[in-house]
C-alpha positions in Angstrom: 63.9 30.6 -62.9 67.0 32.9 -62.8 67.3 35.8 -65.1 70.1 38.4 -65.8 68.8 41.8 -66.8 71.4 44.1 -68.3 70.1 47.7 -68.3 71.7 49.7 -71.2 70.1 53.0 -72.2 71.3 54.9 -75.2 71.6 58.4 -73.7 74.9 58.5 -71.9 76.0 62.1 -71.6 79.6 62.0 -70.2 80.8 59.2 -72.5 78.4 59.1 -75.5 77.3 55.6 -76.5 79.5 54.1 -73.8 77.4 50.9 -73.6 78.5 49.8 -77.1 81.8 51.8 -77.4 84.8 49.5 -78.0 86.6 48.5 -74.8 89.7 46.4 -75.2 88.5 45.0 -78.6 84.8 44.4 -77.9 81.7 46.6 -77.3 81.6 47.4 -73.6 78.3 45.5 -73.1 79.8 42.3 -74.6 81.9 41.8 -71.5 78.8 41.7 -69.2 76.9 39.5 -71.6 79.8 37.0 -71.8 80.2 36.9 -68.1 76.5 36.2 -67.6 76.5 33.4 -70.2 79.7 31.9 -68.8 78.4 31.9 -65.2 75.9 29.1 -66.2 73.5 30.2 -63.4 71.0 32.0 -65.7 68.1 30.7 -67.6 67.9 33.9 -69.7 70.2 36.8 -70.3 68.2 39.9 -71.3 69.2 43.4 -72.2 66.8 46.2 -71.3 67.1 49.1 -73.6 65.2 51.7 -75.6 67.9 52.0 -78.2 67.8 49.9 -81.4 71.6 50.0 -82.0 72.3 48.7 -78.5 69.6 46.0 -79.0 71.3 44.9 -82.3 74.8 44.7 -80.6 73.4 42.8 -77.6 71.8 40.2 -79.9 75.1 39.8 -81.8 76.8 38.9 -78.6 74.2 36.4 -77.4 71.7 38.3 -75.3 68.0 38.5 -75.7 66.2 41.8 -76.3 62.6 40.7 -76.1 61.1 44.1 -75.2 61.5 47.8 -75.7 62.2 49.8 -72.5 59.7 52.7 -72.1 61.3 56.1 -72.8 60.3 57.3 -69.3 62.6 54.6 -67.9 65.5 55.6 -70.2 66.3 59.1 -69.0 68.8 60.5 -66.5 66.4 60.1 -63.6 65.2 56.6 -64.0 66.3 54.5 -61.0 67.6 50.9 -61.1 64.7 49.5 -59.1 62.1 51.0 -61.4 63.9 49.6 -64.5 64.1 46.2 -62.8 60.4 46.3 -61.8 59.5 46.8 -65.4 61.6 43.8 -66.5 60.1 41.5 -63.9 56.6 42.6 -64.7 57.3 42.0 -68.4 58.5 38.5 -67.7 55.5 37.7 -65.6 53.1 39.2 -68.2 54.6 36.9 -70.8 54.2 33.6 -68.9 57.5 33.5 -66.9 57.8 33.1 -63.2 61.3 34.4 -62.2 62.4 33.6 -58.7 65.7 35.5 -58.7 66.7 38.3 -61.0 70.2 39.8 -61.3 70.7 43.4 -62.4 74.1 43.3 -64.2 75.5 46.6 -65.4 76.5 47.0 -69.0 79.6 48.9 -68.0 81.2 46.3 -65.8 84.0 44.7 -67.8 85.8 43.5 -64.6 82.7 41.4 -63.6 83.5 37.7 -63.4 81.3 34.6 -63.9 82.5 33.3 -60.5 81.4 36.4 -58.7 78.0 36.3 -60.3 77.6 32.7 -59.1 78.9 33.5 -55.6 76.3 36.3 -55.4 73.5 33.9 -56.2 74.8 31.4 -53.7 74.9 34.1 -50.9 71.4 35.2 -51.8 70.1 31.7 -51.3 72.2 30.8 -48.3 71.4 34.0 -46.3 67.7 34.1 -47.3 68.2 37.8 -48.1 66.3 40.1 -50.5 69.4 41.2 -52.3 73.1 40.3 -52.7 75.1 43.3 -53.8 78.7 43.7 -55.0 80.8 46.0 -52.8 84.4 46.8 -52.3 86.3 48.6 -49.5 87.4 52.2 -49.6 91.2 52.4 -50.0 91.4 55.2 -47.3 89.5 55.7 -44.1 86.4 57.7 -44.9 86.4 59.1 -41.4 89.5 61.1 -42.4 87.9 62.6 -45.5 88.5 66.3 -46.0 86.8 69.1 -47.9 88.0 72.3 -49.5 86.3 75.3 -47.8 85.0 78.5 -49.4 88.3 80.2 -48.3 90.3 77.5 -50.1 91.5 75.7 -46.9 91.1 72.1 -45.8 88.6 71.0 -43.2 87.8 67.5 -42.0 84.2 66.2 -42.4 84.6 64.4 -39.0 87.2 66.2 -37.0 86.5 64.0 -34.0 88.6 61.3 -35.7 91.6 63.5 -36.2 93.7 61.7 -33.6 92.4 58.2 -34.0 94.8 55.7 -35.6 93.7 54.6 -39.0 93.9 50.9 -37.9 91.3 51.6 -35.2 88.7 53.1 -37.6 85.9 50.9 -38.9 86.4 49.8 -42.5 83.9 51.2 -44.9 82.6 49.8 -48.2 80.9 51.2 -51.3 78.8 49.9 -54.2 81.1 48.2 -56.7 78.6 49.0 -59.5 78.8 45.5 -61.0 75.7 43.5 -60.1 72.7 43.3 -57.8 71.1 39.9 -57.3 67.5 40.2 -56.0 64.4 38.2 -55.5 61.7 39.0 -58.0 59.4 39.9 -55.0 62.0 42.4 -53.7 62.3 44.2 -57.0 58.5 44.2 -57.4 58.0 45.5 -53.9 60.5 48.3 -54.4 62.6 47.2 -51.4 65.7 49.5 -51.0 69.0 48.0 -52.2 70.9 49.2 -49.1 69.6 47.9 -45.9 69.0 44.9 -43.5 67.7 42.8 -46.4 70.9 43.0 -48.4 74.1 40.8 -48.0 77.4 42.0 -49.4 79.4 40.2 -52.1 82.8 41.6 -51.3 85.1 42.2 -54.3 88.8 43.1 -54.3 89.5 46.8 -55.1 91.7 46.0 -58.1 88.7 44.5 -59.9 86.4 47.5 -59.3 86.3 50.6 -61.5 83.5 53.1 -62.0 83.5 54.3 -65.7 81.7 57.6 -65.7 84.3 59.9 -67.4 86.9 59.7 -70.2 89.6 59.5 -67.5 87.8 56.6 -65.9 87.6 54.8 -69.2 91.3 55.2 -70.0 92.3 54.0 -66.5 89.9 51.0 -66.8 91.4 50.0 -70.2 94.9 50.2 -68.9 94.0 48.1 -65.8 92.1 45.6 -67.9 95.0 45.1 -70.4 97.5 44.7 -67.6 95.3 42.1 -65.8 94.0 40.2 -68.8 96.4 40.6 -71.7 95.3 37.4 -73.3 91.7 38.7 -73.6 92.7 41.9 -75.5 93.7 42.1 -79.1 
């Protein structure tokens, strides 16, 4: 059994109600629900939330909301693994036997059905614990600088000052879209970043964190430019 779990708590601080705020004509969470349903690789698409309004919107767009997430797993400090552990344990306690469970973020409008399917394929082919969406940094992280207390610039890694950028190792970061995982890995609390994880590499133009109003505006502009037919 393959299940998509979409975590969507109601207490977003920087962008209030962002999981159901309208994004390019639909509630934000609707884009993730539709991608999961279109992927045709899930037996169930479930939203994990403590918020009744989010639950209602999720159901309207075709997701299940069969349980109420505990309040202690809906605060600013609740981690992804703990939220997923709760969902897996609920499924098992209610007669289901999930093999693979995908954590799909509610604020990932650029996620595609094909990427979700590719993630599941990689998980199975590689025999890994997790398959995680990542993308490359647009600039060598070895050349990153910081602003000092005196207002000047200093390199984090000055040993790379004279190394050509093309000779530096490429670095990647979490694309914040989806984490495929085996139910046993979620239950066992295995770390997401490690030897047990394979990358699902996404192009940078389809990755956008949405944590601030500026992020939101940029994401909408990008989405409308890339998918004009999907926007009213």
